[in-house]
C-alpha positions as CSV (number, residue, x, y, z in Angstrom):
1,X,-163.9,-16.7,-0.8
2,X,-167.0,-14.0,-1.1
3,X,-168.1,-11.9,2.2
4,X,-171.5,-9.8,3.2
5,X,-170.6,-6.5,4.1
6,X,-171.3,-6.8,7.5
7,X,-168.6,-7.4,10.6
8,X,-170.6,-10.1,12.5
9,X,-170.3,-12.5,8.5
10,X,-166.2,-11.0,7.3
11,X,-164.6,-11.6,10.6
12,X,-166.3,-15.4,10.5
13,X,-165.0,-15.5,7.0
14,X,-161.6,-14.0,8.2
15,X,-160.9,-16.7,10.0
16,X,-162.2,-19.3,7.3
17,X,-159.8,-17.9,5.1
18,X,-157.2,-17.8,7.5
19,X,-158.2,-21.9,8.3
20,X,-157.9,-22.8,4.3
21,X,-154.5,-20.8,3.8
22,X,-153.1,-22.8,6.5
23,X,-153.5,-26.1,4.5
24,X,-151.4,-24.5,1.9
25,X,-154.2,-23.1,-0.3
26,X,-154.3,-19.7,-1.6
27,X,-157.2,-17.5,-0.7
28,X,-158.9,-14.4,-2.4
29,X,-161.1,-12.6,-0.1
30,X,-163.6,-11.2,-1.9
31,X,-165.7,-8.1,-0.2
32,X,-166.3,-4.4,-0.7
33,X,-163.1,-1.9,-0.8
34,X,-164.7,-0.1,2.5
35,X,-164.6,-3.4,4.5
36,X,-160.9,-4.5,2.5
37,X,-159.3,-1.2,3.7
38,X,-160.3,-2.2,7.6
39,X,-159.3,-4.8,7.3
40,X,-156.1,-4.8,5.7
41,X,-154.1,-4.6,8.8
42,X,-154.9,-8.3,9.8
43,X,-154.6,-9.9,6.8
44,X,-150.5,-8.4,6.4
45,X,-150.3,-9.6,10.1
46,X,-151.6,-12.7,8.4
47,X,-149.1,-13.1,6.1
48,X,-146.2,-12.1,8.2
49,X,-146.8,-14.3,10.7
50,X,-148.0,-17.6,9.7
51,X,-146.9,-17.0,6.2
52,X,-150.2,-17.5,4.6
53,X,-151.7,-16.7,1.2
54,X,-154.4,-14.8,1.4
55,X,-155.5,-11.9,-1.4
56,X,-157.3,-9.2,-0.4
57,X,-160.0,-8.2,-3.2
58,X,-162.3,-5.3,-2.9
59,X,-164.9,-4.6,-5.1
60,X,-167.1,-1.9,-6.5
61,X,-170.3,-1.6,-8.0
62,X,-170.6,-0.6,-11.8
63,X,-172.8,2.5,-10.5
64,X,-173.7,4.6,-7.6
65,X,-176.3,2.9,-5.2
66,X,-179.2,4.9,-4.1
67,X,-179.3,5.7,-0.5
68,X,-175.4,4.0,0.2
69,X,-172.5,7.0,0.5
70,X,-169.4,6.1,-1.1
71,X,-167.2,4.4,1.2
72,X,-169.7,3.3,3.3
73,X,-170.5,-0.2,2.1
74,X,-170.5,-1.8,5.6
75,X,-173.9,-3.0,7.5
76,X,-172.4,-1.2,10.7
77,X,-171.8,2.2,9.1
78,X,-175.2,2.9,7.9
79,X,-178.4,3.1,9.8
80,X,-180.1,0.2,10.8
81,X,-183.0,0.8,8.0
82,X,-180.6,0.2,5.7
83,X,-180.4,-3.2,4.8
84,X,-182.2,-3.2,1.7
85,X,-180.2,-0.8,0.3
86,X,-177.4,-3.1,1.4
87,X,-179.1,-6.3,-0.4
88,X,-179.1,-3.9,-3.6
89,X,-175.4,-3.1,-3.6
90,X,-174.6,-6.7,-3.1
91,X,-176.6,-7.9,-6.4
92,X,-174.5,-5.1,-7.8
93,X,-171.3,-6.6,-7.6
94,X,-172.0,-9.7,-9.3
95,X,-171.1,-7.8,-12.8
96,X,-167.6,-6.6,-11.0
97,X,-166.9,-10.3,-9.2
98,X,-167.6,-12.2,-12.7
99,X,-165.0,-9.4,-14.8
100,X,-162.2,-10.3,-11.7
101,X,-162.9,-14.4,-12.3
102,X,-162.4,-14.0,-15.8
103,X,-159.3,-11.8,-15.7
104,X,-157.9,-14.7,-13.4
105,X,-157.8,-16.5,-16.6
106,X,-155.9,-20.1,-15.6
107,X,-155.3,-18.7,-12.1
108,X,-158.9,-18.8,-11.3
109,X,-159.6,-20.5,-8.2
110,X,-161.5,-23.7,-8.2
111,X,-163.8,-23.2,-5.3
112,X,-166.1,-20.3,-4.3
113,X,-167.4,-20.2,-0.6
114,X,-169.4,-17.6,-0.2
115,X,-171.4,-15.9,2.5
116,X,-175.2,-17.7,3.0
117,X,-176.4,-14.1,2.3
118,X,-175.1,-14.1,-1.5
119,X,-177.2,-16.1,-3.6
120,X,-175.8,-15.3,-7.3
121,X,-172.5,-16.7,-6.3
122,X,-174.0,-20.3,-7.2
123,X,-174.5,-19.3,-10.5
124,X,-171.5,-17.7,-11.0
125,X,-169.8,-20.8,-9.6
126,X,-171.8,-22.5,-12.3
127,X,-170.6,-20.6,-15.1
128,X,-167.0,-20.8,-14.6
129,X,-166.9,-24.4,-14.1
130,X,-166.3,-24.2,-10.2
131,X,-167.8,-25.5,-6.7
132,X,-169.3,-23.6,-4.6
133,X,-169.9,-23.8,-1.1
134,X,-171.9,-21.6,1.0
135,X,-170.9,-20.6,4.5
136,X,-173.1,-19.8,7.5
137,X,-171.2,-17.6,10.1
138,X,-174.1,-17.3,12.6
139,X,-174.2,-20.7,14.1
140,X,-176.6,-23.9,13.7
141,X,-179.2,-22.1,15.8
142,X,-179.2,-18.9,13.6
143,X,-179.4,-21.2,10.5
144,X,-181.9,-23.4,11.7
145,X,-184.2,-19.7,12.7
146,X,-183.5,-18.4,9.2
147,X,-184.2,-21.7,6.9
148,X,-187.6,-21.7,9.4
149,X,-188.2,-18.0,8.1
150,X,-187.9,-18.9,4.7
151,X,-190.1,-22.0,4.8
152,X,-192.8,-20.2,6.7
153,X,-192.7,-17.2,4.2
154,X,-192.6,-19.8,1.1
155,X,-196.0,-21.7,2.9
156,X,-197.4,-18.2,4.1
157,X,-197.9,-20.1,7.2
158,X,-195.9,-17.2,10.0
159,X,-199.0,-16.1,12.3
160,X,-199.3,-13.6,14.9
161,X,-199.9,-14.5,18.9
162,X,-201.0,-11.3,20.7
163,X,-197.8,-9.1,20.1
164,X,-195.4,-11.9,19.1
165,X,-195.3,-13.7,15.6
166,X,-194.7,-17.0,15.7
167,X,-192.3,-19.4,13.7
168,X,-193.1,-23.4,13.5
169,X,-190.3,-25.6,12.3
170,X,-187.5,-25.4,14.5
171,X,-187.6,-28.7,16.6
172,X,-190.9,-29.5,18.2
173,X,-191.0,-26.4,19.9
174,X,-192.1,-22.6,17.9
175,X,-189.9,-19.4,18.4
176,X,-191.6,-16.1,19.2
177,X,-190.7,-12.7,17.7
178,X,-191.7,-9.5,18.6
179,X,-193.5,-7.5,16.1
180,X,-190.2,-5.3,16.0
181,X,-188.4,-8.0,15.1
182,X,-190.4,-9.2,12.3
183,X,-191.0,-7.0,9.4
184,X,-195.0,-6.7,8.8
185,X,-194.3,-7.8,4.7
186,X,-193.4,-11.1,5.8
187,X,-196.7,-11.8,7.0
188,X,-198.4,-11.2,3.7
189,X,-195.3,-11.7,1.4
190,X,-195.0,-10.4,-2.0
191,X,-193.1,-12.1,-4.3
192,X,-192.0,-9.2,-5.9
193,X,-190.6,-7.3,-2.5
194,X,-186.6,-7.2,-2.6
195,X,-186.7,-8.3,1.1
196,X,-188.7,-11.8,-0.1
197,X,-186.7,-11.9,-3.2
198,X,-183.7,-12.1,-0.6
199,X,-185.0,-14.7,1.6
200,X,-186.0,-16.7,-1.4
201,X,-182.8,-16.9,-3.2
202,X,-180.7,-18.1,-0.1
203,X,-182.9,-20.9,0.0
204,X,-182.4,-21.8,-3.8
205,X,-178.7,-21.3,-3.7
206,X,-178.3,-23.5,-0.5
207,X,-180.4,-26.1,-2.5
208,X,-177.8,-26.0,-5.3
209,X,-175.0,-25.4,-3.9
210,X,-171.9,-28.3,-3.7
211,X,-171.8,-28.0,0.2
212,X,-172.5,-26.0,3.4
213,X,-170.1,-25.0,6.2
214,X,-171.9,-24.1,9.3
215,X,-169.8,-21.9,12.1
216,X,-170.1,-24.0,14.9
217,X,-169.5,-27.6,16.5
218,X,-171.6,-30.6,18.0
219,X,-171.7,-29.8,21.4
220,X,-172.3,-26.6,21.5
221,X,-175.3,-26.6,19.8
222,X,-176.4,-30.7,19.1
223,X,-179.7,-30.4,18.8
224,X,-179.6,-27.6,16.1
225,X,-176.9,-29.3,14.1
226,X,-178.9,-32.5,14.0
227,X,-181.8,-30.6,13.2
228,X,-180.1,-29.0,10.3
229,X,-178.7,-32.4,9.1
230,X,-181.8,-33.6,8.9
231,X,-182.5,-31.4,5.6
232,X,-178.7,-30.8,4.2
233,X,-176.9,-34.2,4.2
234,X,-174.2,-32.4,3.2
235,X,-173.5,-29.7,6.0
236,X,-170.8,-29.6,7.9
237,X,-170.2,-27.9,11.3
238,X,-166.9,-26.0,11.5
239,X,-165.6,-23.5,14.0
240,X,-163.0,-20.7,12.6
241,X,-160.8,-20.0,14.9
242,X,-156.9,-19.6,15.9
243,X,-155.8,-23.2,17.5
244,X,-153.4,-21.5,19.3
245,X,-155.4,-18.7,21.0
246,X,-158.8,-17.2,20.8
247,X,-158.8,-14.0,18.8
248,X,-161.0,-11.3,20.1
249,X,-161.5,-8.4,17.2
250,X,-162.0,-4.8,18.3
251,X,-163.5,-1.6,16.1
252,X,-165.5,1.4,16.3
253,X,-167.5,3.2,13.5
254,X,-165.3,4.3,10.6
255,X,-162.1,2.5,12.1
256,X,-160.1,-0.5,10.8
257,X,-160.0,-4.0,12.7
258,X,-158.1,-5.3,15.3
259,X,-157.2,-7.5,17.7
């Protein structure tokens, strides 16, 4: 399982790892070294309490990334405008990840689950003969908006209306974003722009993967789940949570994550 370095992605992925491991599967949870350190306590607790076979794998880029201080490889530890730096960092993890896959030999994975924001894992899975599954931690509505933004950028159909940016293609109604929420470069997309390439790569990975899991359930977002299934016949709703109790995670800047 390969996760995006942000807490809103890492925590649902952790619950998915627990769910898979509860079915007697061995799970390798691949993330940055910074997040691996912050999650270590929770992982140890899971192994001890439920005898789950989950291995933490912390990756580092082959060389330093400009603008990314060492030990800060998590979105919540960086300024808000550092998203493109994080995208560059995530792209640089492909080489160490594939090197790790090679080192596993016959003990390597048979299936690679990856966050919807990491597109190169689909190509890595193809190279090593693995099944690839995309995991969308943001629920059916968030995933619908993400797909609609990508579609509008591809067709260059994002439009302004006063101080708002309008996105069509989500059910029968348009969704409005403020100008502050929608980068100006999305209105006149340049294929060479890193942010545009990031979005386009995600769309391509979704079209090529074996299947997709969305962190939701039918009764929570029925309209948006149905909307997604029209375009993705292999989409499956999934709620990643404990069967025995609701989990609440707490953390503050620089701290490890705890219940």
